[in-house]
C-alpha positions in Angstrom: 215.3 22.4 -231.0 215.6 23.5 -234.7 213.0 21.4 -236.2 209.6 20.2 -235.0 206.9 18.4 -237.1 203.6 17.5 -235.8 202.0 16.5 -239.4 199.0 14.3 -239.8 198.0 13.7 -236.1 194.9 14.8 -234.5 195.7 18.1 -233.2 193.2 20.9 -231.6 193.3 23.8 -229.4 196.7 26.2 -228.8 200.1 24.9 -230.1 202.6 27.0 -228.1 206.1 27.1 -229.4 207.1 30.5 -227.7 210.1 29.0 -225.5 211.6 27.3 -229.0 213.8 30.4 -229.6 216.0 28.0 -231.9 213.2 26.7 -233.9 213.9 26.5 -237.7 211.3 24.1 -239.3 207.5 23.8 -238.1 205.2 22.0 -239.6 201.8 21.2 -238.1 199.8 20.5 -241.4 196.9 17.9 -242.3 195.8 18.3 -238.3 192.4 19.6 -237.0 193.8 22.8 -235.9 191.3 25.9 -236.7 193.2 29.1 -235.8 191.4 32.2 -234.6 194.5 33.3 -232.8 197.8 33.7 -234.4 201.0 35.8 -233.0 203.8 35.7 -234.7 205.2 39.2 -233.1 208.8 39.5 -231.9 210.8 36.7 -234.5 212.9 37.1 -236.8 210.7 36.6 -239.9 211.7 38.7 -243.3 210.7 38.8 -246.7 206.9 38.8 -247.7 204.4 38.3 -245.3 203.1 34.3 -246.5 199.4 32.6 -247.0 198.0 32.1 -243.7 195.1 29.8 -242.3 192.4 32.8 -242.6 189.4 31.3 -242.5 188.4 31.5 -238.5 191.3 33.9 -238.1 189.9 36.6 -235.3 193.4 37.8 -234.1 196.4 38.2 -236.3 199.7 39.7 -234.5 203.0 39.8 -236.8 204.8 42.8 -235.5 208.1 43.4 -234.8 209.6 41.3 -237.4 211.3 41.7 -241.0 208.2 41.6 -243.2 208.5 43.7 -246.7 206.6 44.5 -249.6 202.6 44.8 -249.5 200.0 43.7 -247.9 199.0 40.9 -249.3 195.1 41.0 -250.8 195.0 37.2 -249.2 194.9 38.6 -245.6 191.5 39.8 -246.1 190.0 36.6 -246.8 189.8 36.6 -242.9 187.4 39.6 -243.3 184.3 39.5 -241.8 185.8 37.7 -239.0 189.0 39.6 -238.1 188.7 41.8 -235.0 192.4 42.9 -234.0 195.1 43.2 -236.9 199.1 44.4 -235.8 201.5 44.7 -238.8 203.5 47.5 -236.8 207.4 47.5 -236.8 207.6 46.0 -240.0 208.9 47.2 -243.6 205.9 46.8 -245.3 205.0 49.9 -247.9 202.5 50.2 -250.8 198.9 50.4 -249.8 196.0 48.8 -247.6 194.3 46.3 -250.0 191.0 48.0 -251.0 189.7 44.5 -250.2 190.1 45.4 -246.2 186.8 47.2 -246.8 185.0 44.5 -246.1 186.8 44.1 -242.5 183.4 45.9 -240.8 184.0 43.6 -237.2 187.8 45.2 -237.4 188.5 47.3 -234.0 192.2 47.5 -233.8 194.3 48.2 -236.5 198.2 49.4 -235.9 200.5 49.6 -239.0 202.6 51.9 -237.3 206.4 51.9 -237.8 206.8 50.7 -241.5 207.3 52.7 -244.7 204.1 53.8 -246.1 203.5 56.7 -248.2 200.7 58.5 -249.9 197.7 60.2 -248.3 195.6 58.9 -245.5 193.2 55.8 -246.6 190.5 57.7 -244.9 187.7 56.2 -247.4 188.8 52.9 -246.5 189.1 53.4 -242.8 184.9 54.9 -243.1 184.1 51.6 -244.2 185.4 49.7 -240.7 182.8 51.0 -238.7 183.8 49.4 -235.5 187.1 50.6 -235.4 188.4 51.6 -232.0 192.0 51.7 -232.0 194.0 53.4 -235.2 197.9 53.2 -235.2 199.8 54.7 -238.1 202.2 56.2 -236.6 205.9 56.6 -237.5 204.8 56.2 -241.7 205.8 58.4 -244.4 202.4 60.0 -245.4 201.5 62.7 -246.9 198.6 65.6 -247.2 196.4 66.8 -243.4 193.7 65.2 -241.7 190.4 64.7 -243.2 187.2 66.3 -241.7 185.6 62.6 -242.4 187.7 61.7 -238.9 184.7 62.6 -237.1 182.4 60.1 -239.0 184.6 57.4 -236.7 182.3 58.1 -233.9 183.7 54.2 -231.9 187.1 55.7 -232.5 189.0 55.6 -229.1 192.5 55.6 -229.9 194.0 57.8 -232.9 197.7 58.0 -233.4 199.3 59.6 -235.9 202.2 60.9 -234.4 205.3 61.2 -236.5 203.7 60.7 -239.7 205.1 64.1 -241.6 201.1 65.4 -241.9 200.7 68.9 -242.3 197.7 71.6 -242.7 195.7 72.1 -240.0 193.8 70.3 -237.1 189.9 69.9 -238.2 187.8 71.6 -236.0 185.0 69.0 -236.5 187.3 66.2 -235.4 184.9 65.2 -232.3 181.8 66.8 -234.1 179.3 64.3 -233.4 178.3 64.3 -229.5 178.3 60.5 -229.4 182.0 60.9 -230.4 184.1 58.1 -228.1 187.7 59.5 -228.6 189.9 59.0 -225.6 193.7 59.4 -227.3 194.4 61.8 -229.6 198.3 61.7 -230.5 199.4 64.0 -233.2 202.9 65.1 -232.0 205.7 65.5 -234.5 203.9 66.4 -237.6 203.7 69.9 -239.4 200.7 71.2 -238.3 199.7 74.4 -238.4 197.4 76.8 -237.7 195.6 76.9 -234.1 194.6 74.5 -231.9 190.7 74.4 -232.4 188.4 75.2 -229.9 186.2 72.4 -230.8 188.6 69.8 -229.4 186.4 70.4 -225.9 183.4 68.4 -228.0 186.0 65.6 -227.1 184.5 64.6 -223.9 185.7 61.2 -223.1 189.6 62.9 -223.9 192.1 61.2 -221.4 195.5 62.2 -223.5 196.2 64.7 -225.8 199.6 65.0 -227.4 200.1 67.8 -229.9 203.8 68.4 -229.3 206.3 69.4 -231.9 204.2 71.1 -234.6 204.1 74.5 -235.4 200.8 75.6 -234.0 200.1 79.0 -232.9 197.9 81.4 -230.8 196.8 80.6 -227.5 195.6 77.6 -225.5 191.9 77.1 -225.9 190.5 78.2 -222.4 187.6 75.7 -223.5 190.1 72.5 -223.0 189.3 73.3 -219.1 185.9 71.3 -219.8 187.6 68.1 -220.6 186.7 66.8 -217.3 188.5 63.1 -218.3 191.9 64.6 -219.7 194.7 63.2 -218.0 197.7 64.5 -220.0 198.1 67.8 -221.9 201.3 67.7 -223.6 202.0 70.5 -226.1 205.6 70.7 -226.2 207.7 72.6 -228.8 205.3 74.8 -230.5 204.9 78.7 -231.1 201.9 79.2 -228.8 201.4 82.4 -226.9 199.1 84.3 -224.4 198.4 82.9 -220.9 198.0 79.6 -219.7 194.3 79.5 -219.0 193.0 79.5 -215.5 190.3 76.9 -216.9 193.0 74.4 -217.2 193.3 74.2 -212.8 189.6 73.0 -213.0 190.7 69.5 -214.5 190.3 67.7 -211.5 191.7 64.5 -212.9 194.7 66.4 -214.5 197.7 64.3 -214.2 200.7 66.2 -216.5 200.9 69.5 -217.8 204.0 69.9 -220.2 203.9 73.2 -222.3 207.9 73.7 -222.5 209.5 75.8 -225.5 206.8 77.8 -226.7 206.2 81.5 -226.1 204.0 82.0 -223.4 203.6 84.6 -221.1 201.4 85.8 -218.1 201.5 84.4 -214.8 201.5 80.7 -213.6 197.8 80.1 -212.9 197.1 79.4 -209.2 194.2 76.8 -208.1 197.0 73.6 -208.8 194.7 72.5 -204.9 191.9 71.2 -207.3 194.4 69.3 -209.8 194.4 66.4 -206.9 196.2 64.0 -209.4 199.3 66.1 -210.6 202.2 64.9 -210.9 204.2 66.1 -213.9 204.2 70.0 -214.3 206.9 71.4 -217.0 206.7 75.0 -218.2 210.2 76.0 -219.1 211.4 77.9 -221.7 208.3 80.3 -221.9 208.2 83.9 -221.0 206.2 83.4 -217.8 206.2 86.0 -215.0 204.9 86.6 -211.6 205.3 84.8 -208.8 205.4 81.0 -208.2 201.8 79.9 -206.7 201.1 78.4 -203.5 200.0 75.0 -203.8 198.6 74.9 -201.0 197.0 71.2 -199.6 197.0 68.8 -202.2 194.7 65.6 -201.1 195.9 62.8 -203.5 194.3 60.2 -205.1 197.0 59.3 -208.1 197.0 55.6 -208.9 200.2 53.6 -208.1 202.4 51.5 -209.9 202.4 53.6 -213.1 205.6 53.5 -215.4 207.2 56.7 -216.3 210.5 56.6 -218.1 212.1 60.7 -218.0 214.9 62.0 -220.3 217.5 64.5 -218.9 218.7 66.8 -221.5 222.7 67.1 -222.1 222.6 71.0 -221.2 223.9 72.1 -224.0 223.6 75.9 -225.4 220.1 75.2 -227.1 219.4 72.7 -224.6 217.1 74.1 -221.3 215.2 72.6 -218.7 215.0 69.2 -216.6 213.9 67.2 -219.7 210.6 65.2 -221.0 208.8 62.6 -219.9 207.9 60.1 -222.0 205.6 57.3 -220.3 202.8 59.5 -219.9 202.7 60.6 -223.7 202.0 57.1 -224.8 205.7 56.3 -225.3 206.9 53.3 -223.4 210.2 52.9 -222.2 211.7 50.7 -225.0 210.4 53.1 -227.6 213.1 55.9 -227.0 213.5 56.3 -230.5 209.9 58.2 -230.9 211.7 61.4 -229.7 210.9 64.1 -232.2 213.8 65.1 -234.5 213.0 68.6 -234.2 213.7 68.3 -230.2 217.0 70.6 -229.8 218.4 67.9 -227.0 220.7 65.6 -227.2 219.6 63.1 -223.9 222.3 62.3 -221.9 220.9 59.8 -219.6 217.2 57.8 -218.8 215.5 57.5 -215.7 213.0 54.8 -215.7 210.7 53.8 -212.8 207.5 52.9 -211.1 205.0 54.9 -208.8 205.4 52.6 -205.9 204.4 54.6 -202.8 201.3 54.9 -201.3 200.8 58.7 -201.8 199.1 59.7 -198.1 200.8 63.0 -197.7 200.2 66.0 -199.5 201.9 66.2 -202.6 202.2 63.6 -205.8 204.2 65.7 -207.8 207.5 63.9 -209.4 208.6 66.5 -211.9 208.2 70.1 -211.2 210.3 72.6 -214.2 209.2 76.3 -214.6 213.3 76.9 -215.3 214.0 79.2 -217.9 211.1 82.0 -217.7 210.7 85.6 -215.9 209.6 84.7 -212.5 210.1 86.4 -209.6 209.2 86.6 -205.8 210.6 83.9 -203.2 210.6 80.1 -203.5 207.1 78.6 -201.8 207.7 76.7 -198.5 204.8 74.7 -199.5 207.3 73.2 -202.0 208.4 71.2 -199.1 205.3 69.2 -199.0 205.7 67.4 -202.3 206.9 64.6 -200.9 207.4 62.3 -204.2 209.4 65.3 -206.2 211.9 63.6 -208.3 213.0 66.6 -209.9 212.8 70.6 -209.1 213.9 73.1 -211.6 213.6 76.7 -210.7 216.6 77.9 -212.7 217.3 80.8 -215.0 214.4 83.1 -213.3 214.5 86.1 -211.1 213.5 84.2 -207.7 214.9 86.1 -205.1 215.2 85.5 -201.2 216.4 82.7 -199.0 216.3 79.1 -199.8 213.4 77.1 -197.8 214.7 74.9 -195.2 211.2 73.2 -196.0 213.3 71.7 -199.2 214.9 69.4 -197.0 212.1 67.3 -196.4 212.2 66.1 -199.9 213.8 62.8 -199.1 213.3 61.3 -202.5 214.6 64.2 -204.7 217.4 63.2 -207.2 217.6 66.3 -209.2 218.0 70.2 -207.9 218.8 73.2 -209.8 218.1 76.6 -208.3 220.9 78.2 -210.4 220.6 81.6 -212.1 218.4 83.5 -209.8 218.7 85.7 -206.7 218.7 83.8 -204.2 220.6 84.8 -201.0 221.5 83.4 -197.7 222.9 80.0 -196.9 222.1 76.6 -197.5 219.7 75.6 -194.7 221.2 72.9 -192.3 217.9 71.1 -192.9 219.3 70.0 -196.8 221.4 67.5 -195.3 218.7 65.2 -195.1 218.6 65.1 -199.0 220.2 61.6 -199.0 218.8 60.9 -202.5 220.4 63.9 -204.0 222.5 63.2 -207.3 222.8 66.8 -208.9 222.6 70.0 -207.4 223.1 73.5 -209.3 223.0 76.5 -207.1 225.5 78.4 -208.8 224.9 82.0 -210.2 223.0 83.1 -207.0 224.0 85.5 -204.1 224.5 82.7 -201.2 226.5 83.4 -198.6 228.0 81.3 -195.6 229.7 77.5 -195.2 228.1 74.8 -197.1 226.8 72.5 -194.6 229.3 69.8 -193.6 227.2 66.6 -193.6 225.0 65.1 -195.9 224.8 64.0 -199.5 225.5 67.5 -200.3 229.5 67.9 -199.9 230.1 64.8 -202.4 228.6 66.4 -205.2 230.5 68.5 -208.0 231.9 72.0 -207.0 230.4 73.6 -210.2 227.1 73.1 -209.0 227.9 76.2 -206.0 230.3 78.2 -208.3 229.6 82.1 -208.8 228.1 82.4 -205.3 231.2 85.2 -203.8 230.3 84.6 -200.3 229.8 80.8 -200.1 232.8 78.6 -198.9 233.4 75.1 -197.9 233.4 71.6 -199.3 233.7 71.1 -202.2 234.3 74.8 -202.4 237.9 76.3 -201.3 237.8 76.4 -197.3 236.0 79.5 -195.6 238.3 82.6 -194.4 238.0 84.1 -191.1 236.1 86.7 -192.7 233.7 84.6 -194.2 230.7 82.3 -192.9 228.4 85.0 -192.5 225.6 82.8 -193.4 223.0 81.3 -191.3 224.9 77.9 -191.3 228.2 79.4 -190.1 226.2 82.0 -187.5 224.7 78.5 -185.9 228.1 76.9 -185.6 229.5 80.1 -184.2 227.2 80.2 -181.6 227.7 76.5 -180.7 231.5 77.4 -180.3 230.4 80.2 -178.4 228.2 78.4 -176.2 230.6 75.6 -175.8 233.5 78.1 -174.8 231.4 79.5 -172.3 230.4 76.4 -170.6 233.9 75.4 -170.8 234.9 78.8 -168.8 232.5 78.2 -166.5 233.0 74.7 -165.4 237.0 75.9 -165.1 236.2 78.5 -163.0 234.3 76.2 -160.7 237.0 73.9 -160.7 239.5 76.8 -159.7 237.0 78.0 -157.0 236.8 74.6 -155.5 240.5 73.8 -155.5 241.2 77.4 -153.8 238.4 76.5 -151.1 239.7 72.9 -150.5 243.5 74.5 -150.4 242.3 77.2 -147.8 240.3 74.1 -145.8 243.9 72.3 -145.8 245.9 75.3 -144.6 243.7 76.0 -142.1 244.0 72.5 -140.7 247.6 72.1 -140.9 247.8 75.5 -138.7 245.3 74.0 -136.0 247.7 71.0 -135.8 250.9 72.9 -135.4 249.4 75.3 -132.8 248.0 71.8 -130.7 251.6 70.4 -131.0 253.4 73.6 -129.2 251.3 73.4 -126.3 
């Protein structure tokens, strides 16, 4: 159907044409419809935003179309009854009409993914005293964040990511004790200076993303007082100093991403306090010391939480396993929200849902502490992270044998222990890693034969290179003087035992043969003597 005319009837209530994909003409004029809800999102409308029936309109969604030009002043006629306005993902320009100051009932404004320029119209937003969500990401604003933001005490979500803002992050952002801020997204901008200590006043904060900026100084220890924080994401800045131990006191913390900074010192212990942790990524820093033992973690992670993970391409400037998107407030279908400052080209996207019921120890999905200066051995407790999807400890100074307990990670998909000083053989228990698709154990001191069973022998030979004592599929066969590792020793021991058992059996059979032979000879001699008599 391409044409639908309902003109001149007595229609009331809703008119749903969402299933009419080929509809080109719709006429519902001269009816008794009084619109309070209008959703025209995700269509192919273009041109200027038309005049709309705004008298009783409360909810207006025009996102994901091709609307151009400025917001018509007539749209403000929907005020003061308008509650939610979504004009995102269009090609709108200009400024927000000053007449919108009368929208004192407006609670949600989404103007993201447009072409707005100039300074943030904060004076206008200040007059919208009930606004709870303000999303302006992916525009082309200039200037910085004004201190007046703290006056929006009901604001729960502030998304100013990828808006070309600069300057310092205001220290008075949450100076009002009654602030309601839960989500603060300032990633992919040009912010400088330090992270304000006063961010700890945002006591309701759940997600904080300051990635892809030019922030310096240390991570404030005061952030450890944010008792509701779930996501702390500060990738690709210029932060130095140690990771505050106080962060391990946040029991609600789920995702800690601090890659590509200049952080030093040891990884804080006490992860057992963070009972919801499932994503730790600290790669490309200058961390040292040993990997702390996680101990026993009682898991309280909610199920059915979607995530998207982008895998790095492994080029010269691209180190680490990859990045988590979903927990940064980025939906899997918005992969364009990756910062232009990210040094990586992404070759693969993993998407999934946390479906398991976490009844065992360990809720971790990704652990990436690669490209640091960590030493010591790999804690066997890593084997209790039963839902681990990605484990990357590569490019450190870790030594000693590889724990057999890693073989218990049945969901492990990517394993990278390369460029360390690991020795010994590949444990036989690793043949249970049935989900493994990528492995990199190269540039270590491993010896012995690669286990012949399981998924390991189906993977690329490059993942085992530069271990002078390692042999067997997919590497060249082991020679007579190789195979000194524990796997080959076990196999040789089994062969020796089998050989010994065979020798004993043959000896017994030969003895029985000799006894029966002697008995036969003795009986035959007796018969002959009787015949002579």
